[in-house]
Biopython code that builds the backbone (N, CA, C, O; Angstrom):
import numpy as np
from Bio.PDB.StructureBuilder import StructureBuilder

atoms = [
    (1, "MET", "N", (0.930, -1.139, 0.016)),
    (1, "MET", "CA", (0.088, 0.047, -0.041)),
    (1, "MET", "C", (0.792, 1.271, 0.009)),
    (1, "MET", "O", (1.633, 1.478, 0.883)),
    (2, "SER", "N", (0.512, 2.094, -0.862)),
    (2, "SER", "CA", (1.492, 3.293, -0.937)),
    (2, "SER", "C", (0.899, 4.279, 0.106)),
    (2, "SER", "O", (-0.153, 4.142, 0.730)),
    (3, "GLN", "N", (1.859, 5.381, 0.171)),
    (3, "GLN", "CA", (1.635, 6.426, 1.132)),
    (3, "GLN", "C", (0.276, 7.239, 0.503)),
    (3, "GLN", "O", (-0.668, 7.539, 1.234)),
    (4, "GLU", "N", (0.298, 7.479, -0.605)),
    (4, "GLU", "CA", (-0.810, 7.947, -1.132)),
    (4, "GLU", "C", (-2.229, 7.255, -0.993)),
    (4, "GLU", "O", (-3.282, 7.870, -0.823)),
    (5, "GLY", "N", (-2.107, 6.017, -1.082)),
    (5, "GLY", "CA", (-3.262, 4.954, -0.935)),
    (5, "GLY", "C", (-3.691, 5.223, 0.797)),
    (5, "GLY", "O", (-4.851, 5.266, 1.206)),
    (6, "ILE", "N", (-2.718, 5.349, 1.468)),
    (6, "ILE", "CA", (-3.156, 5.368, 2.985)),
    (6, "ILE", "C", (-3.771, 6.754, 3.037)),
    (6, "ILE", "O", (-4.868, 6.903, 3.575)),
    (7, "GLU", "N", (-3.194, 7.648, 2.569)),
    (7, "GLU", "CA", (-3.726, 9.034, 2.792)),
    (7, "GLU", "C", (-5.077, 9.248, 2.360)),
    (7, "GLU", "O", (-5.829, 9.991, 2.991)),
    (8, "ARG", "N", (-5.500, 8.519, 1.113)),
    (8, "ARG", "CA", (-6.650, 8.463, 0.675)),
    (8, "ARG", "C", (-7.767, 7.875, 1.395)),
    (8, "ARG", "O", (-8.882, 8.395, 1.433)),
    (9, "VAL", "N", (-7.372, 6.489, 2.118)),
    (9, "VAL", "CA", (-8.244, 5.768, 2.743)),
    (9, "VAL", "C", (-8.169, 6.732, 4.157)),
    (9, "VAL", "O", (-9.250, 6.823, 4.738)),
    (10, "LEU", "N", (-7.442, 7.195, 4.550)),
    (10, "LEU", "CA", (-7.411, 8.134, 5.812)),
    (10, "LEU", "C", (-8.546, 9.263, 5.657)),
    (10, "LEU", "O", (-9.499, 9.449, 6.413)),
    (11, "GLY", "N", (-8.234, 9.916, 4.577)),
    (11, "GLY", "CA", (-9.142, 11.048, 4.255)),
    (11, "GLY", "C", (-10.698, 10.440, 4.255)),
    (11, "GLY", "O", (-11.567, 10.898, 4.996)),
    (12, "GLU", "N", (-10.910, 9.418, 3.382)),
    (12, "GLU", "CA", (-12.282, 8.824, 3.556)),
    (12, "GLU", "C", (-12.959, 8.699, 4.870)),
    (12, "GLU", "O", (-14.079, 9.107, 5.178)),
    (13, "LEU", "N", (-11.877, 7.909, 5.766)),
    (13, "LEU", "CA", (-12.342, 7.598, 7.011)),
    (13, "LEU", "C", (-12.532, 8.528, 7.877)),
    (13, "LEU", "O", (-13.366, 8.308, 8.755)),
    (14, "ARG", "N", (-11.801, 9.838, 7.864)),
    (14, "ARG", "CA", (-11.857, 10.987, 8.595)),
    (14, "ARG", "C", (-13.273, 11.603, 8.225)),
    (14, "ARG", "O", (-14.025, 11.913, 9.149)),
    (15, "GLU", "N", (-13.632, 11.777, 7.007)),
    (15, "GLU", "CA", (-14.648, 12.344, 6.649)),
    (15, "GLU", "C", (-16.081, 11.417, 7.017)),
    (15, "GLU", "O", (-17.130, 11.965, 7.356)),
    (16, "PHE", "N", (-15.939, 10.075, 6.900)),
    (16, "PHE", "CA", (-16.953, 9.297, 7.617)),
    (16, "PHE", "C", (-17.220, 9.456, 8.983)),
    (16, "PHE", "O", (-18.335, 9.510, 9.501)),
    (17, "VAL", "N", (-16.031, 9.534, 9.583)),
    (17, "VAL", "CA", (-16.438, 9.788, 11.185)),
    (17, "VAL", "C", (-16.778, 11.198, 11.426)),
    (17, "VAL", "O", (-17.568, 11.376, 12.353)),
    (18, "ARG", "N", (-16.358, 12.246, 10.797)),
    (18, "ARG", "CA", (-16.667, 13.498, 11.219)),
    (18, "ARG", "C", (-18.131, 13.819, 10.700)),
    (18, "ARG", "O", (-18.688, 14.747, 11.287)),
    (19, "GLU", "N", (-18.800, 13.222, 9.738)),
    (19, "GLU", "CA", (-20.104, 13.417, 9.299)),
    (19, "GLU", "C", (-20.878, 12.773, 10.244)),
    (19, "GLU", "O", (-22.043, 13.159, 10.143)),
    (20, "ARG", "N", (-20.745, 12.052, 11.019)),
    (20, "ARG", "CA", (-21.312, 11.054, 12.017)),
    (20, "ARG", "C", (-21.225, 11.796, 13.401)),
    (20, "ARG", "O", (-21.994, 11.531, 14.325)),
    (21, "GLU", "N", (-20.309, 12.673, 13.473)),
    (21, "GLU", "CA", (-19.847, 13.160, 14.876)),
    (21, "GLU", "C", (-19.401, 11.962, 15.752)),
    (21, "GLU", "O", (-19.861, 11.811, 16.884)),
    (22, "TRP", "N", (-18.534, 11.148, 15.229)),
    (22, "TRP", "CA", (-18.072, 10.034, 16.138)),
    (22, "TRP", "C", (-16.839, 10.267, 16.650)),
    (22, "TRP", "O", (-16.368, 9.390, 17.374)),
    (23, "GLU", "N", (-16.092, 11.426, 16.403)),
    (23, "GLU", "CA", (-14.913, 11.673, 16.815)),
    (23, "GLU", "C", (-14.947, 11.668, 18.594)),
    (23, "GLU", "O", (-14.040, 11.324, 19.352)),
    (24, "GLN", "N", (-16.059, 12.079, 18.869)),
    (24, "GLN", "CA", (-16.184, 11.991, 20.381)),
    (24, "GLN", "C", (-16.126, 10.797, 21.229)),
    (24, "GLN", "O", (-15.937, 10.841, 22.444)),
    (25, "PHE", "N", (-16.316, 9.594, 20.457)),
    (25, "PHE", "CA", (-16.265, 8.327, 20.809)),
    (25, "PHE", "C", (-14.863, 7.544, 20.633)),
    (25, "PHE", "O", (-14.601, 6.488, 21.209)),
    (26, "HIS", "N", (-14.002, 8.228, 19.747)),
    (26, "HIS", "CA", (-12.747, 7.532, 19.153)),
    (26, "HIS", "C", (-11.762, 7.899, 19.892)),
    (26, "HIS", "O", (-10.815, 8.439, 19.320)),
    (27, "SER", "N", (-11.703, 7.693, 21.498)),
    (27, "SER", "CA", (-10.457, 7.713, 22.092)),
    (27, "SER", "C", (-9.546, 6.644, 21.889)),
    (27, "SER", "O", (-9.914, 5.531, 21.514)),
    (28, "PRO", "N", (-8.229, 6.986, 22.153)),
    (28, "PRO", "CA", (-7.371, 5.889, 21.841)),
    (28, "PRO", "C", (-7.629, 4.571, 22.581)),
    (28, "PRO", "O", (-7.136, 3.526, 22.156)),
    (29, "GLU", "N", (-8.377, 4.602, 23.655)),
    (29, "GLU", "CA", (-8.736, 3.374, 24.470)),
    (29, "GLU", "C", (-9.871, 2.551, 23.559)),
    (29, "GLU", "O", (-9.837, 1.366, 23.229)),
    (30, "ASN", "N", (-10.835, 3.506, 23.275)),
    (30, "ASN", "CA", (-11.936, 2.928, 22.326)),
    (30, "ASN", "C", (-11.635, 2.396, 21.141)),
    (30, "ASN", "O", (-12.331, 1.518, 20.632)),
    (31, "LEU", "N", (-10.580, 2.872, 20.598)),
    (31, "LEU", "CA", (-10.104, 2.448, 19.394)),
    (31, "LEU", "C", (-9.338, 1.097, 19.573)),
    (31, "LEU", "O", (-9.630, 0.113, 18.892)),
    (32, "ALA", "N", (-8.378, 1.086, 20.487)),
    (32, "ALA", "CA", (-7.590, -0.221, 20.834)),
    (32, "ALA", "C", (-8.703, -1.236, 21.042)),
    (32, "ALA", "O", (-8.760, -2.248, 20.344)),
    (33, "LYS", "N", (-9.675, -0.946, 22.091)),
    (33, "LYS", "CA", (-10.708, -2.079, 22.194)),
    (33, "LYS", "C", (-11.314, -2.526, 20.923)),
    (33, "LYS", "O", (-11.414, -3.727, 20.672)),
    (34, "SER", "N", (-11.742, -1.562, 20.072)),
    (34, "SER", "CA", (-12.532, -1.882, 18.796)),
    (34, "SER", "C", (-11.585, -2.793, 17.892)),
    (34, "SER", "O", (-12.131, -3.657, 17.206)),
    (35, "VAL", "N", (-10.117, -2.644, 17.847)),
    (35, "VAL", "CA", (-9.223, -3.384, 17.101)),
    (35, "VAL", "C", (-9.310, -4.855, 17.671)),
    (35, "VAL", "O", (-9.291, -5.840, 16.933)),
    (36, "SER", "N", (-9.397, -4.912, 18.889)),
    (36, "SER", "CA", (-9.400, -6.345, 19.643)),
    (36, "SER", "C", (-10.781, -6.927, 19.476)),
    (36, "SER", "O", (-10.982, -8.141, 19.470)),
    (37, "ILE", "N", (-11.653, -6.086, 19.351)),
    (37, "ILE", "CA", (-13.100, -6.854, 19.201)),
    (37, "ILE", "C", (-13.150, -7.372, 17.861)),
    (37, "ILE", "O", (-13.517, -8.530, 17.665)),
    (38, "GLU", "N", (-12.777, -6.535, 16.833)),
    (38, "GLU", "CA", (-12.890, -6.876, 15.290)),
    (38, "GLU", "C", (-11.907, -7.995, 15.059)),
    (38, "GLU", "O", (-12.176, -8.895, 14.264)),
    (39, "ALA", "N", (-10.705, -7.963, 15.774)),
    (39, "ALA", "CA", (-9.727, -9.220, 15.412)),
    (39, "ALA", "C", (-10.362, -10.382, 15.988)),
    (39, "ALA", "O", (-9.996, -11.471, 15.544)),
    (40, "GLY", "N", (-11.186, -10.361, 16.832)),
    (40, "GLY", "CA", (-11.997, -11.491, 17.368)),
    (40, "GLY", "C", (-13.071, -12.188, 16.584)),
    (40, "GLY", "O", (-13.288, -13.397, 16.514)),
    (41, "GLU", "N", (-13.810, -11.022, 15.910)),
    (41, "GLU", "CA", (-14.495, -11.415, 14.787)),
    (41, "GLU", "C", (-13.831, -11.910, 13.653)),
    (41, "GLU", "O", (-14.316, -12.793, 12.945)),
    (42, "LEU", "N", (-12.880, -11.448, 13.474)),
    (42, "LEU", "CA", (-11.948, -11.927, 11.859)),
    (42, "LEU", "C", (-11.626, -13.320, 12.524)),
    (42, "LEU", "O", (-11.990, -14.302, 11.877)),
    (43, "LEU", "N", (-11.016, -13.532, 13.684)),
    (43, "LEU", "CA", (-10.721, -15.105, 14.180)),
    (43, "LEU", "C", (-11.966, -15.811, 13.893)),
    (43, "LEU", "O", (-11.843, -16.841, 13.232)),
    (44, "GLU", "N", (-13.296, -15.423, 14.303)),
    (44, "GLU", "CA", (-14.355, -16.200, 14.329)),
    (44, "GLU", "C", (-14.574, -16.885, 12.885)),
    (44, "GLU", "O", (-15.071, -18.001, 12.728)),
    (45, "CYS", "N", (-14.173, -16.132, 11.977)),
    (45, "CYS", "CA", (-14.394, -16.675, 10.601)),
    (45, "CYS", "C", (-13.652, -17.953, 10.265)),
    (45, "CYS", "O", (-13.961, -18.721, 9.354)),
    (46, "PHE", "N", (-12.475, -18.116, 11.240)),
    (46, "PHE", "CA", (-11.635, -19.241, 11.012)),
    (46, "PHE", "C", (-11.957, -20.375, 12.045)),
    (46, "PHE", "O", (-11.345, -21.441, 11.980)),
    (47, "GLN", "N", (-12.889, -20.156, 12.971)),
    (47, "GLN", "CA", (-13.178, -21.088, 13.977)),
    (47, "GLN", "C", (-13.217, -22.689, 13.813)),
    (47, "GLN", "O", (-12.790, -23.541, 14.592)),
    (48, "TRP", "N", (-13.782, -22.827, 12.707)),
    (48, "TRP", "CA", (-14.054, -24.289, 12.504)),
    (48, "TRP", "C", (-13.302, -24.703, 11.090)),
    (48, "TRP", "O", (-13.753, -25.595, 10.372)),
    (49, "GLY", "N", (-12.334, -24.098, 10.830)),
    (49, "GLY", "CA", (-11.590, -24.495, 9.668)),
    (49, "GLY", "C", (-11.575, -23.194, 8.540)),
    (49, "GLY", "O", (-11.892, -22.039, 8.825)),
    (50, "GLN", "N", (-11.230, -23.564, 7.495)),
    (50, "GLN", "CA", (-11.250, -22.555, 6.464)),
    (50, "GLN", "C", (-12.651, -21.908, 6.272)),
    (50, "GLN", "O", (-13.636, -22.642, 6.190)),
    (51, "PRO", "N", (-12.770, -20.590, 6.200)),
    (51, "PRO", "CA", (-13.869, -20.114, 5.885)),
    (51, "PRO", "C", (-14.665, -20.305, 4.504)),
    (51, "PRO", "O", (-14.038, -20.131, 3.459)),
    (52, "LYS", "N", (-15.989, -20.649, 4.463)),
    (52, "LYS", "CA", (-16.559, -20.999, 3.367)),
    (52, "LYS", "C", (-16.949, -19.345, 2.511)),
    (52, "LYS", "O", (-16.910, -19.184, 1.291)),
    (53, "ASP", "N", (-17.269, -18.389, 3.431)),
    (53, "ASP", "CA", (-17.820, -17.091, 3.030)),
    (53, "ASP", "C", (-16.461, -16.228, 3.195)),
    (53, "ASP", "O", (-16.083, -15.736, 4.258)),
    (54, "VAL", "N", (-15.864, -16.143, 2.078)),
    (54, "VAL", "CA", (-14.478, -15.219, 1.799)),
    (54, "VAL", "C", (-15.007, -13.782, 2.080)),
    (54, "VAL", "O", (-14.294, -12.982, 2.688)),
    (55, "SER", "N", (-16.472, -13.388, 1.567)),
    (55, "SER", "CA", (-16.635, -11.907, 1.932)),
    (55, "SER", "C", (-16.725, -11.607, 3.377)),
    (55, "SER", "O", (-16.463, -10.479, 3.795)),
    (56, "GLY", "N", (-17.045, -12.464, 4.067)),
    (56, "GLY", "CA", (-17.191, -12.471, 5.537)),
    (56, "GLY", "C", (-15.835, -12.135, 6.106)),
    (56, "GLY", "O", (-15.816, -11.382, 7.080)),
    (57, "VAL", "N", (-14.681, -12.604, 5.617)),
    (57, "VAL", "CA", (-13.431, -12.442, 6.005)),
    (57, "VAL", "C", (-12.985, -11.200, 5.571)),
    (57, "VAL", "O", (-12.355, -10.548, 6.403)),
    (58, "ARG", "N", (-13.183, -10.639, 4.303)),
    (58, "ARG", "CA", (-12.688, -9.220, 3.738)),
    (58, "ARG", "C", (-13.439, -8.390, 4.817)),
    (58, "ARG", "O", (-12.786, -7.653, 5.556)),
    (59, "HIS", "N", (-14.842, -8.489, 4.936)),
    (59, "HIS", "CA", (-15.421, -7.386, 5.806)),
    (59, "HIS", "C", (-14.633, -7.467, 7.252)),
    (59, "HIS", "O", (-14.240, -6.410, 7.747)),
    (60, "GLU", "N", (-14.442, -8.487, 7.807)),
    (60, "GLU", "CA", (-13.970, -8.368, 9.343)),
    (60, "GLU", "C", (-12.510, -7.903, 9.291)),
    (60, "GLU", "O", (-12.067, -7.259, 10.243)),
    (61, "LEU", "N", (-11.672, -8.215, 8.149)),
    (61, "LEU", "CA", (-10.363, -7.672, 7.958)),
    (61, "LEU", "C", (-10.503, -6.159, 7.689)),
    (61, "LEU", "O", (-9.770, -5.381, 8.300)),
    (62, "ALA", "N", (-11.324, -5.751, 6.889)),
    (62, "ALA", "CA", (-11.591, -4.231, 6.629)),
    (62, "ALA", "C", (-11.693, -3.523, 7.889)),
    (62, "ALA", "O", (-11.032, -2.518, 8.153)),
    (63, "ASP", "N", (-12.759, -4.213, 8.864)),
    (63, "ASP", "CA", (-12.778, -3.572, 10.094)),
    (63, "ASP", "C", (-11.900, -3.408, 10.926)),
    (63, "ASP", "O", (-11.820, -2.359, 11.565)),
    (64, "VAL", "N", (-10.938, -4.568, 11.106)),
    (64, "VAL", "CA", (-9.714, -4.487, 11.823)),
    (64, "VAL", "C", (-8.689, -3.392, 11.218)),
    (64, "VAL", "O", (-8.080, -2.674, 12.010)),
    (65, "LEU", "N", (-8.523, -3.277, 10.057)),
    (65, "LEU", "CA", (-7.614, -2.367, 9.390)),
    (65, "LEU", "C", (-8.174, -0.831, 9.489)),
    (65, "LEU", "O", (-7.423, 0.119, 9.712)),
    (66, "THR", "N", (-9.541, -0.708, 9.304)),
    (66, "THR", "CA", (-10.037, 0.479, 9.636)),
    (66, "THR", "C", (-9.729, 1.083, 11.095)),
    (66, "THR", "O", (-9.310, 2.229, 11.259)),
    (67, "TYR", "N", (-9.971, 0.230, 12.070)),
    (67, "TYR", "CA", (-9.772, 0.721, 13.425)),
    (67, "TYR", "C", (-8.270, 1.018, 13.699)),
    (67, "TYR", "O", (-7.869, 1.918, 14.436)),
    (68, "CYS", "N", (-7.460, 0.105, 12.981)),
    (68, "CYS", "CA", (-5.935, 0.183, 13.266)),
    (68, "CYS", "C", (-5.495, 1.657, 12.501)),
    (68, "CYS", "O", (-4.591, 2.357, 12.957)),
    (69, "LEU", "N", (-6.049, 1.918, 11.619)),
    (69, "LEU", "CA", (-5.854, 3.190, 10.909)),
    (69, "LEU", "C", (-6.310, 4.490, 11.600)),
    (69, "LEU", "O", (-5.645, 5.519, 11.718)),
    (70, "LEU", "N", (-7.476, 4.274, 12.006)),
    (70, "LEU", "CA", (-8.313, 5.217, 13.121)),
    (70, "LEU", "C", (-7.402, 5.486, 14.108)),
    (70, "LEU", "O", (-7.151, 6.673, 14.312)),
    (71, "LEU", "N", (-6.758, 4.511, 14.879)),
    (71, "LEU", "CA", (-6.017, 4.667, 16.076)),
    (71, "LEU", "C", (-4.680, 5.164, 15.646)),
    (71, "LEU", "O", (-4.207, 6.011, 16.405)),
    (72, "ALA", "N", (-3.941, 4.835, 14.590)),
    (72, "ALA", "CA", (-2.700, 5.359, 14.134)),
    (72, "ALA", "C", (-3.065, 6.865, 14.005)),
    (72, "ALA", "O", (-2.309, 7.690, 14.517)),
    (73, "ASP", "N", (-4.151, 7.253, 13.369)),
    (73, "ASP", "CA", (-4.363, 8.646, 13.075)),
    (73, "ASP", "C", (-4.554, 9.440, 14.302)),
    (73, "ASP", "O", (-3.951, 10.509, 14.392)),
    (74, "ARG", "N", (-5.318, 9.045, 15.251)),
    (74, "ARG", "CA", (-5.781, 9.517, 16.524)),
    (74, "ARG", "C", (-4.439, 9.769, 17.127)),
    (74, "ARG", "O", (-4.229, 10.875, 17.623)),
    (75, "LEU", "N", (-3.528, 8.872, 17.133)),
    (75, "LEU", "CA", (-2.265, 9.049, 17.945)),
    (75, "LEU", "C", (-1.207, 9.840, 17.234)),
    (75, "LEU", "O", (-0.135, 10.119, 17.772)),
    (76, "GLY", "N", (-1.567, 10.237, 15.869)),
    (76, "GLY", "CA", (-0.691, 11.040, 15.091)),
    (76, "GLY", "C", (0.581, 10.186, 14.557)),
    (76, "GLY", "O", (1.709, 10.635, 14.354)),
    (77, "MET", "N", (0.188, 9.004, 14.398)),
    (77, "MET", "CA", (1.231, 8.137, 13.859)),
    (77, "MET", "C", (1.104, 7.825, 12.539)),
    (77, "MET", "O", (-0.035, 7.601, 12.128)),
    (78, "ASP", "N", (2.098, 7.757, 11.724)),
    (78, "ASP", "CA", (1.994, 7.312, 10.236)),
    (78, "ASP", "C", (2.027, 5.830, 10.323)),
    (78, "ASP", "O", (2.975, 5.169, 10.748)),
    (79, "PRO", "N", (0.867, 5.365, 9.867)),
    (79, "PRO", "CA", (0.948, 3.880, 9.927)),
    (79, "PRO", "C", (1.982, 3.030, 9.071)),
    (79, "PRO", "O", (2.245, 1.872, 9.394)),
    (80, "LEU", "N", (2.452, 3.533, 8.170)),
    (80, "LEU", "CA", (3.340, 2.917, 7.257)),
    (80, "LEU", "C", (4.702, 3.056, 8.063)),
    (80, "LEU", "O", (5.428, 2.062, 8.043)),
    (81, "GLU", "N", (5.086, 4.044, 8.691)),
    (81, "GLU", "CA", (6.259, 4.294, 9.370)),
    (81, "GLU", "C", (6.206, 3.232, 10.622)),
    (81, "GLU", "O", (7.134, 2.475, 10.904)),
    (82, "VAL", "N", (4.976, 3.308, 11.312)),
    (82, "VAL", "CA", (4.921, 2.365, 12.572)),
    (82, "VAL", "C", (5.311, 0.889, 12.230)),
    (82, "VAL", "O", (5.942, 0.204, 13.034)),
    (83, "VAL", "N", (4.861, 0.367, 10.855)),
    (83, "VAL", "CA", (5.012, -0.880, 10.424)),
    (83, "VAL", "C", (6.518, -1.268, 10.223)),
    (83, "VAL", "O", (7.016, -2.325, 10.610)),
    (84, "ILE", "N", (7.182, -0.244, 9.553)),
    (84, "ILE", "CA", (8.544, -0.292, 8.891)),
    (84, "ILE", "C", (9.353, -0.246, 10.289)),
    (84, "ILE", "O", (10.215, -1.084, 10.552)),
    (85, "GLU", "N", (9.038, 0.698, 11.072)),
    (85, "GLU", "CA", (9.810, 0.670, 12.558)),
    (85, "GLU", "C", (9.794, -0.574, 13.169)),
    (85, "GLU", "O", (10.899, -1.025, 13.469)),
    (86, "LYS", "N", (8.772, -1.271, 13.440)),
    (86, "LYS", "CA", (8.495, -2.457, 14.112)),
    (86, "LYS", "C", (9.238, -3.591, 13.323)),
    (86, "LYS", "O", (9.995, -4.358, 13.917)),
    (87, "LEU", "N", (9.038, -3.674, 12.142)),
    (87, "LEU", "CA", (9.777, -4.571, 11.282)),
    (87, "LEU", "C", (11.312, -4.591, 11.344)),
    (87, "LEU", "O", (11.981, -5.618, 11.232)),
    (88, "GLU", "N", (11.839, -3.265, 11.545)),
    (88, "GLU", "CA", (13.381, -3.450, 11.825)),
    (88, "GLU", "C", (13.529, -4.139, 13.172)),
    (88, "GLU", "O", (14.360, -5.035, 13.326)),
    (89, "ILE", "N", (12.891, -3.811, 13.949)),
    (89, "ILE", "CA", (13.017, -4.257, 15.560)),
    (89, "ILE", "C", (12.776, -5.745, 15.335)),
    (89, "ILE", "O", (13.716, -6.423, 15.750)),
    (90, "THR", "N", (11.830, -6.404, 14.821)),
    (90, "THR", "CA", (11.645, -7.807, 14.783)),
    (90, "THR", "C", (12.729, -8.387, 13.755)),
    (90, "THR", "O", (13.147, -9.504, 14.058)),
    (91, "ARG", "N", (13.161, -7.913, 12.792)),
    (91, "ARG", "CA", (14.385, -8.169, 12.012)),
    (91, "ARG", "C", (15.544, -8.468, 12.895)),
    (91, "ARG", "O", (16.253, -9.459, 12.720)),
    (92, "ALA", "N", (15.748, -7.507, 13.947)),
    (92, "ALA", "CA", (16.943, -7.676, 14.753)),
    (92, "ALA", "C", (16.679, -8.849, 15.754)),
    (92, "ALA", "O", (17.589, -9.538, 16.215)),
    (93, "LYS", "N", (15.606, -8.983, 15.995)),
    (93, "LYS", "CA", (15.048, -9.939, 17.150)),
    (93, "LYS", "C", (15.115, -11.549, 16.688)),
    (93, "LYS", "O", (15.444, -12.503, 17.393)),
    (94, "TYR", "N", (14.670, -11.552, 15.175)),
    (94, "TYR", "CA", (14.781, -12.757, 14.519)),
    (94, "TYR", "C", (15.691, -12.840, 13.423)),
    (94, "TYR", "O", (15.232, -13.031, 12.297)),
    (95, "PRO", "N", (17.134, -12.703, 13.631)),
    (95, "PRO", "CA", (17.932, -12.714, 12.394)),
    (95, "PRO", "C", (17.595, -14.045, 11.585)),
    (95, "PRO", "O", (17.152, -15.042, 12.155)),
    (96, "VAL", "N", (17.844, -13.985, 10.175)),
    (96, "VAL", "CA", (17.419, -14.796, 9.272)),
    (96, "VAL", "C", (18.294, -16.074, 9.476)),
    (96, "VAL", "O", (17.674, -17.132, 9.375)),
    (97, "GLU", "N", (19.438, -16.143, 9.708)),
    (97, "GLU", "CA", (20.417, -17.312, 9.795)),
    (97, "GLU", "C", (19.761, -17.945, 11.049)),
    (97, "GLU", "O", (19.663, -19.170, 10.973)),
    (98, "LEU", "N", (19.306, -17.396, 12.149)),
    (98, "LEU", "CA", (18.638, -18.180, 13.249)),
    (98, "LEU", "C", (17.167, -18.463, 13.379)),
    (98, "LEU", "O", (16.693, -19.044, 14.355)),
    (99, "SER", "N", (16.473, -18.036, 12.370)),
    (99, "SER", "CA", (15.053, -17.932, 12.110)),
    (99, "SER", "C", (14.411, -18.669, 11.129)),
    (99, "SER", "O", (13.290, -19.168, 11.231)),
    (100, "ARG", "N", (15.205, -18.727, 10.110)),
    (100, "ARG", "CA", (14.651, -19.323, 8.997)),
    (100, "ARG", "C", (13.975, -20.685, 9.033)),
    (100, "ARG", "O", (14.609, -21.703, 9.311)),
    (101, "GLY", "N", (12.731, -20.685, 8.758)),
    (101, "GLY", "CA", (11.939, -22.074, 8.842)),
    (101, "GLY", "C", (11.470, -22.342, 10.194)),
    (101, "GLY", "O", (11.042, -23.487, 10.341)),
    (102, "ARG", "N", (11.436, -21.559, 11.263)),
    (102, "ARG", "CA", (11.188, -21.892, 12.498)),
    (102, "ARG", "C", (10.198, -20.754, 12.987)),
    (102, "ARG", "O", (10.298, -19.548, 12.760)),
    (103, "SER", "N", (9.095, -21.500, 13.803)),
    (103, "SER", "CA", (8.063, -20.747, 14.142)),
    (103, "SER", "C", (8.269, -20.328, 15.759)),
    (103, "SER", "O", (7.523, -19.538, 16.337)),
    (104, "THR", "N", (9.351, -20.961, 16.348)),
    (104, "THR", "CA", (9.518, -20.666, 17.795)),
    (104, "THR", "C", (10.624, -19.673, 17.841)),
    (104, "THR", "O", (11.129, -19.378, 16.758)),
    (105, "LYS", "N", (11.106, -19.080, 18.976)),
    (105, "LYS", "CA", (11.983, -18.157, 18.960)),
    (105, "LYS", "C", (13.358, -18.991, 18.960)),
    (105, "LYS", "O", (13.483, -20.087, 19.505)),
    (106, "HIS", "N", (14.294, -18.358, 18.319)),
    (106, "HIS", "CA", (15.692, -18.970, 17.889)),
    (106, "HIS", "C", (16.410, -19.245, 19.123)),
    (106, "HIS", "O", (17.357, -20.031, 19.105)),
    (107, "ASP", "N", (15.959, -18.536, 20.434)),
    (107, "ASP", "CA", (16.894, -19.005, 21.781)),
    (107, "ASP", "C", (15.679, -19.976, 22.526)),
    (107, "ASP", "O", (15.642, -20.011, 23.755)),
    (108, "GLN", "N", (14.839, -20.641, 21.833)),
    (108, "GLN", "CA", (14.163, -21.806, 22.514)),
    (108, "GLN", "C", (14.242, -23.010, 21.776)),
    (108, "GLN", "O", (14.175, -23.004, 20.546)),
    (109, "PRO", "N", (14.393, -24.140, 22.506)),
    (109, "PRO", "CA", (14.654, -25.514, 21.882)),
    (109, "PRO", "C", (13.546, -25.910, 20.844)),
    (109, "PRO", "O", (13.611, -26.988, 20.253)),
]
sb = StructureBuilder()
sb.init_structure("model")
sb.init_model(0)
sb.init_chain("A")
sb.init_seg("    ")
for serial, (resi, resn, name, xyz) in enumerate(atoms, 1):
    if name == "N":
        sb.init_residue(resn, " ", resi, " ")
    sb.init_atom(name, np.array(xyz, "f"), 0.0, 1.0, " ", f" {name:<3s}", serial, name[0])
structure = sb.get_structure()
C-alpha cells in the first residue's frame, strides 16, 4: 500500500467519522478495544476451519484495518512508518540465519 493510498483511505475515514460526529467516541482506548473486538470477529471466521464465506473475512479484515488506521491517526502516527519501524525491531530480534523455517524463537529449543 502506498503512502498515497493510505492518505486517500484516511481521508475517507476522517470524513465518514466527521459526518457522523463520532470523533467523541474515538478515544485511543476505545479504538484499541475496537481493534481487539474486530480481530476476534475475524478469528471467528476461521473457528471451525477454512471459511466458506470469503466476503465475511474481507469485511472483518476491513474492520480491523479501519480501526488500526483510525487509532494510528488519532495518535498522530504514520501507519506505514509504524510498521516499518517495528519490522526493523523484529528483524533484529529474529535474524534470518537463526530464524529461517522456525516458528519458535531462536533461543528456544
